[in-house]
C-alpha positions as CSV (number, residue, x, y, z in Angstrom):
1,X,76.3,96.1,99.5
2,X,80.1,96.0,99.9
3,X,81.9,94.0,102.6
4,X,82.7,95.7,105.8
5,X,86.2,97.4,105.8
6,X,88.9,96.5,108.3
7,X,89.2,98.9,111.2
8,X,91.8,98.8,113.9
9,X,92.9,100.8,117.0
10,X,96.6,100.5,117.9
11,X,98.2,101.8,121.1
12,X,102.0,102.3,121.2
13,X,104.2,103.6,124.1
14,X,106.0,106.9,123.4
15,X,109.6,106.8,124.7
16,X,110.3,109.1,127.6
17,X,111.2,112.7,126.4
18,X,110.0,112.0,122.9
19,X,106.5,113.5,123.0
20,X,107.6,116.8,121.6
21,X,109.3,115.2,118.7
22,X,106.2,113.1,118.0
23,X,104.0,116.2,118.0
24,X,106.4,118.0,115.7
25,X,106.2,115.1,113.2
26,X,102.4,114.9,113.4
27,X,102.2,118.7,112.7
28,X,104.5,118.1,109.7
29,X,102.2,115.4,108.4
30,X,99.3,117.9,108.7
31,X,101.4,120.4,106.8
32,X,102.1,117.8,104.1
33,X,98.5,116.6,103.9
34,X,98.4,116.2,100.1
35,X,101.5,114.0,100.2
36,X,100.1,112.0,103.1
37,X,96.8,111.5,101.3
38,X,98.6,110.0,98.3
39,X,100.2,107.4,100.6
40,X,96.8,106.5,102.0
41,X,95.5,106.0,98.4
42,X,98.4,103.8,97.5
43,X,97.9,101.7,100.7
44,X,94.1,101.4,100.3
45,X,93.4,103.2,103.5
46,X,90.1,105.0,103.8
47,X,91.0,106.9,106.9
48,X,93.7,107.2,109.6
49,X,93.6,109.2,112.8
50,X,96.3,109.7,115.4
51,X,95.7,110.7,119.0
52,X,98.2,111.3,121.9
53,X,97.0,109.8,125.2
54,X,98.6,111.3,128.4
55,X,98.6,108.9,131.4
56,X,100.4,108.5,134.7
57,X,102.5,105.8,132.9
58,X,103.6,108.3,130.2
59,X,102.4,109.1,126.7
60,X,100.8,106.7,124.2
61,X,100.2,107.1,120.5
62,X,96.8,105.8,119.5
63,X,96.0,105.1,115.9
64,X,92.6,104.4,114.3
65,X,92.8,103.1,110.7
66,X,90.2,101.9,108.3
67,X,91.1,100.1,105.1
68,X,89.8,97.6,102.6
69,X,92.5,95.2,103.8
70,X,94.7,96.2,106.7
71,X,97.3,93.4,106.1
72,X,97.7,94.7,102.5
73,X,97.8,98.3,103.7
74,X,100.7,97.5,106.1
75,X,102.6,95.6,103.5
76,X,102.2,98.6,101.0
77,X,103.4,101.0,103.7
78,X,106.5,98.8,104.4
79,X,107.3,98.8,100.7
80,X,106.5,102.4,100.1
81,X,108.8,104.6,98.1
82,X,107.2,107.9,99.3
83,X,109.6,110.2,101.1
84,X,106.9,110.9,103.8
85,X,106.6,107.2,104.6
86,X,110.4,106.8,104.9
87,X,110.5,109.7,107.3
88,X,107.5,108.4,109.2
89,X,109.3,105.0,109.7
90,X,112.4,106.8,111.0
91,X,110.5,109.1,113.4
92,X,108.4,106.2,114.7
93,X,111.6,104.2,115.4
94,X,113.0,107.3,117.2
95,X,109.9,108.2,119.4
96,X,108.3,104.9,120.2
97,X,109.6,102.6,123.0
98,X,109.3,99.5,120.9
99,X,106.5,99.9,118.3
100,X,104.7,97.1,120.0
101,X,100.9,97.4,120.2
102,X,100.2,97.6,123.9
103,X,96.5,97.9,123.6
104,X,93.9,95.2,123.2
105,X,90.7,96.4,121.6
106,X,87.8,94.2,120.6
107,X,85.8,95.7,117.7
108,X,82.2,95.7,118.7
109,X,80.8,97.6,115.7
110,X,81.7,100.0,113.0
111,X,79.2,102.1,111.0
112,X,79.7,104.1,107.9
113,X,77.0,106.6,106.9
114,X,76.1,105.4,103.3
115,X,75.3,109.0,102.4
116,X,78.9,110.2,103.2
117,X,81.9,109.3,101.1
């Protein structure tokens, strides 16, 4: 049996007036799926999911990620030469208030169905 993968949930504040730009970029990622999947392979990420939370305090970008080693995945992303990763960094700098994780989530459990890949 393999060791449990790292999983994380991150919450970041979207800057006022930047929600549309964020949604445009997320749509482009979907359109460039094969390119995005290549970056996940290089970073050792099993899966990545992004959500947009709408609250009275504004919009928040919520990320769920699962990887063999999240620290290594983040380091690989930071050093990535993929065009899509460079654009992702630029767009995140543009649309997020600070990039700071404003959520505190304690992992209680994570299950993977062994019959699914």
